[in-house]
Backbone as numpy.savetxt, mean C-alpha at the origin, in Angstrom:
# Nx Ny Nz CAx CAy CAz Cx Cy Cz
9.27 20.18 8.44 8.31 19.11 9.38 8.69 19.98 10.74
7.14 19.95 11.49 6.95 20.58 12.74 7.57 19.44 13.88
8.59 19.87 14.56 9.20 18.87 15.54 8.28 18.48 16.54
7.21 18.86 16.74 5.97 18.49 17.82 4.99 17.42 17.11
5.29 17.11 15.86 4.40 16.18 15.06 5.13 14.70 15.54
3.83 14.24 16.03 4.28 12.67 16.69 4.06 11.67 15.38
5.39 11.07 14.98 5.30 10.19 13.94 4.90 8.88 14.29
4.10 8.10 13.66 3.70 6.65 14.01 5.02 5.76 13.79
5.24 5.06 14.74 6.18 3.91 14.56 6.20 2.89 13.63
4.88 2.42 13.30 4.73 1.25 12.23 3.59 1.44 11.40
3.64 0.98 10.36 2.40 0.66 9.49 1.85 -0.80 9.30
0.75 -1.11 9.56 0.32 -2.32 9.67 -0.87 -2.80 8.60
-0.49 -3.56 7.65 -1.73 -3.69 6.86 -2.44 -5.13 6.99
-3.58 -5.22 6.72 -4.49 -6.29 6.64 -5.26 -6.63 5.36
-4.78 -7.68 4.69 -5.90 -7.66 3.29 -6.82 -9.29 3.68
-7.72 -9.05 3.61 -8.74 -10.42 3.73 -9.54 -10.25 2.59
-10.53 -11.42 2.37 -11.34 -11.51 1.27 -11.29 -12.97 0.60
-11.31 -12.96 -0.41 -11.50 -14.15 -1.49 -10.62 -13.96 -2.64
-10.03 -14.82 -3.22 -9.42 -14.78 -4.56 -8.83 -16.42 -5.11
-9.66 -16.73 -6.02 -8.96 -17.67 -6.70 -7.66 -18.02 -7.16
-6.85 -16.91 -7.11 -5.51 -16.83 -7.60 -4.76 -15.97 -6.77
-3.46 -16.29 -6.77 -2.68 -15.43 -5.89 -2.58 -14.03 -6.10
-2.46 -13.42 -5.25 -2.43 -11.67 -5.36 -0.98 -11.44 -4.92
-0.62 -10.18 -5.31 0.90 -9.56 -5.03 0.60 -8.45 -3.84
1.64 -8.67 -3.11 1.54 -7.49 -2.06 2.88 -6.57 -2.29
2.94 -5.41 -2.88 4.03 -4.34 -2.67 4.15 -3.74 -1.66
5.35 -3.50 -0.87 5.49 -2.74 0.23 6.81 -2.02 0.01
6.38 -0.54 0.29 7.88 0.09 0.18 8.07 1.13 1.22
9.06 1.53 1.66 9.44 2.67 2.56 10.10 3.39 1.88
10.68 3.36 0.56 11.40 4.00 -0.16 10.91 4.53 -1.41
10.45 5.62 -1.68 9.69 5.77 -2.87 9.65 7.41 -3.09
9.26 7.89 -4.22 9.39 9.13 -4.49 8.09 9.61 -5.33
7.65 10.98 -5.49 6.74 11.30 -6.52 7.53 12.04 -7.45
7.27 11.87 -8.87 7.55 12.40 -10.13 6.34 13.54 -10.48
6.88 14.55 -11.35 5.48 15.36 -11.50 5.80 15.70 -12.92
4.76 15.69 -13.91 4.90 16.09 -15.25 4.25 17.44 -15.45
5.09 18.76 -15.67 4.67 19.89 -15.36 3.50 20.40 -16.54
3.79 19.63 -17.89 3.03 20.01 -18.99 1.79 19.48 -18.93
1.30 18.20 -18.22 -0.17 18.14 -17.97 -0.27 17.66 -16.61
0.44 18.16 -15.62 -0.20 18.48 -14.47 -0.15 16.93 -13.62
0.52 15.89 -14.27 0.13 14.71 -13.86 1.09 14.45 -12.76
0.75 13.41 -11.83 2.13 12.97 -10.80 1.75 11.58 -10.47
2.69 10.95 -10.28 2.61 9.35 -10.15 3.87 8.96 -9.14
3.63 7.92 -8.44 4.58 7.33 -7.79 5.74 6.60 -8.35
6.98 6.81 -7.97 8.23 6.11 -8.39 8.58 4.89 -7.20
8.88 3.84 -7.26 9.43 2.95 -6.37 10.93 2.93 -6.38
11.46 3.15 -5.59 13.11 3.21 -5.55 13.69 1.92 -5.07
12.54 1.44 -3.91 13.13 0.12 -3.50 11.90 -0.49 -2.97
11.39 -1.60 -3.37 10.18 -2.22 -2.80 10.28 -3.85 -2.72
9.34 -4.37 -1.76 9.27 -5.74 -1.88 7.88 -6.48 -2.29
8.21 -7.18 -3.30 6.73 -7.66 -3.76 6.78 -9.20 -3.29
5.36 -9.63 -2.91 5.55 -11.21 -2.41 4.09 -11.43 -2.73
4.19 -12.74 -3.36 2.68 -13.30 -3.81 2.01 -13.60 -2.64
0.93 -13.68 -2.50 0.12 -13.65 -1.08 -1.18 -14.45 -1.61
-1.60 -15.46 -0.40 -2.78 -15.86 -0.26 -3.69 -15.24 0.88
-5.10 -15.07 0.62 -5.45 -14.29 1.80 -6.02 -15.33 2.85
-6.14 -14.95 4.18 -5.57 -13.47 4.84 -4.37 -13.17 4.78
-3.87 -12.25 4.67 -2.44 -11.58 5.25 -2.29 -10.43 5.95
-1.49 -10.45 7.06 -1.31 -9.09 7.75 0.38 -8.87 7.74
0.76 -7.61 7.72 2.11 -7.31 7.77 2.32 -6.16 8.51
3.34 -5.86 9.29 3.61 -4.72 9.74 5.16 -4.36 9.34
5.18 -3.08 8.90 6.37 -2.59 8.80 6.95 -1.09 9.45
8.19 -1.25 10.10 8.57 0.03 10.58 8.64 1.18 9.91
8.32 2.14 10.12 8.61 3.45 9.39 9.82 4.23 9.46
10.62 4.15 10.37 11.91 4.69 10.55 12.58 3.96 9.41
13.73 4.86 8.91 13.99 6.17 9.06 13.36 7.20 8.18
12.84 6.70 7.24 12.14 7.66 6.11 10.64 8.32 6.50
10.19 7.38 7.32 8.67 7.64 7.67 7.74 7.99 6.43
7.77 6.88 5.75 6.89 6.94 4.39 6.42 5.41 4.20
5.17 5.22 3.60 4.96 3.79 3.34 4.22 3.99 2.07
4.37 2.68 1.56 3.35 2.54 0.38 3.00 0.96 0.51
1.77 0.71 0.47 1.18 -0.78 0.33 0.45 -0.94 -1.38
0.52 -1.98 -1.90 -0.29 -2.12 -3.13 -0.54 -3.43 -3.31
-1.94 -3.79 -3.43 -2.44 -4.88 -3.37 -2.58 -5.28 -4.95
-2.16 -6.22 -5.70 -2.77 -6.37 -7.14 -3.31 -7.85 -7.46
-3.99 -7.87 -8.19 -4.56 -9.01 -8.71 -4.03 -8.85 -10.40
-3.03 -9.37 -10.74 -2.35 -9.44 -12.13 -3.50 -10.50 -12.98
-4.29 -11.03 -12.27 -5.01 -12.09 -13.25 -6.13 -11.38 -13.82
-6.38 -11.43 -15.42 -7.21 -10.95 -16.22 -8.56 -11.79 -16.41
-8.56 -13.11 -15.77 -9.49 -13.81 -16.14 -10.21 -14.11 -14.72
-9.81 -13.82 -13.49 -10.86 -13.95 -12.42 -10.77 -12.77 -11.31
-12.02 -12.80 -10.87 -12.03 -11.53 -9.94 -11.84 -11.73 -8.32
-11.22 -10.73 -7.82 -10.80 -10.97 -6.35 -11.51 -10.12 -5.53
-12.09 -10.60 -4.76 -12.83 -9.66 -3.55 -12.10 -9.57 -2.44
-11.43 -8.28 -2.58 -10.47 -7.82 -1.45 -10.81 -6.79 -0.62
-10.38 -6.72 0.78 -10.73 -5.77 1.77 -9.16 -5.65 2.31
-8.73 -4.17 2.01 -7.28 -3.85 2.35 -7.71 -2.74 3.42
-7.05 -3.09 4.68 -7.05 -2.10 5.55 -5.70 -1.57 6.49
-5.41 -0.30 6.52 -4.06 0.17 7.10 -4.09 0.85 8.18
-3.49 0.71 9.30 -3.26 1.68 10.22 -1.82 1.97 10.39
-1.84 3.19 11.10 -0.34 3.88 11.32 -0.60 3.88 12.94
0.24 2.86 13.43 0.16 2.65 14.93 -1.00 2.09 15.21
-1.86 2.75 16.05 -3.46 2.34 16.28 -4.37 3.12 15.69
-4.22 4.17 14.62 -4.93 4.74 13.99 -5.21 4.22 12.63
-6.72 3.99 12.26 -6.86 3.52 11.18 -7.01 4.40 9.91
-6.17 4.49 8.77 -6.29 5.17 7.76 -6.71 5.09 6.69
-6.73 3.54 6.34 -7.55 3.24 5.10 -8.28 1.70 5.28
-9.59 1.94 4.55 -10.37 0.74 4.65 -11.40 0.58 3.41
-10.72 -0.11 2.56 -11.65 -0.33 1.37 -11.66 -1.65 0.75
-12.85 -1.97 0.18 -13.07 -3.18 -0.24 -13.55 -3.20 -1.93
-12.90 -3.76 -2.51 -13.13 -3.90 -4.05 -12.96 -5.12 -4.73
-13.68 -5.28 -5.85 -13.66 -6.37 -6.48 -12.77 -6.33 -7.68
-11.63 -6.91 -7.55 -10.43 -6.46 -8.62 -10.16 -7.51 -9.55
-9.77 -7.13 -10.92 -9.48 -8.25 -11.92 -8.27 -7.37 -12.80
-7.10 -7.77 -12.79 -6.27 -7.03 -13.58 -6.18 -5.65 -13.12
-6.12 -5.59 -11.72 -6.25 -4.00 -11.17 -5.30 -4.26 -9.83
-5.40 -2.72 -9.19 -4.56 -2.67 -7.96 -5.50 -1.78 -7.09
-4.88 -1.95 -5.92 -5.25 -0.67 -5.05 -4.29 -0.49 -3.99
-4.29 0.79 -3.68 -2.90 1.29 -3.08 -3.29 2.49 -1.87
-2.42 2.25 -1.08 -2.45 3.35 0.16 -0.70 3.82 0.25
-0.67 5.08 0.12 0.54 5.83 0.35 0.70 7.00 1.14
1.59 7.06 2.18 1.54 8.18 3.21 3.10 8.56 3.55
3.28 9.87 3.65 4.65 10.10 4.01 4.44 11.40 5.27
5.36 11.24 5.67 5.42 12.72 6.90 6.25 13.77 6.20
5.87 15.05 6.16 6.62 16.03 5.63 6.52 17.19 6.29
């Protein structure tokens, strides 16, 4: 890691939209990446995470220290109802993610780490 790199202090998520059912918000600052050399796939493995049932709108701010990594995942676990969800993420004052999706039995995710 370049010592001149300025790390963000906080990650901020804002989830808006509409959903007839409760959604889940997974937040983690302790996760890793596993890699399968045979097929070249990689995936995120959560080591420690907080999962909360949410009603829209919701905002959360998470301190990044000491690991300086963040994962936010919004899940609509319901297979019968659509949720229209906008997820925005900022690292300090810089917006790094802004997506809107219609989700049914699906999730949307943002992850980042300083390396």
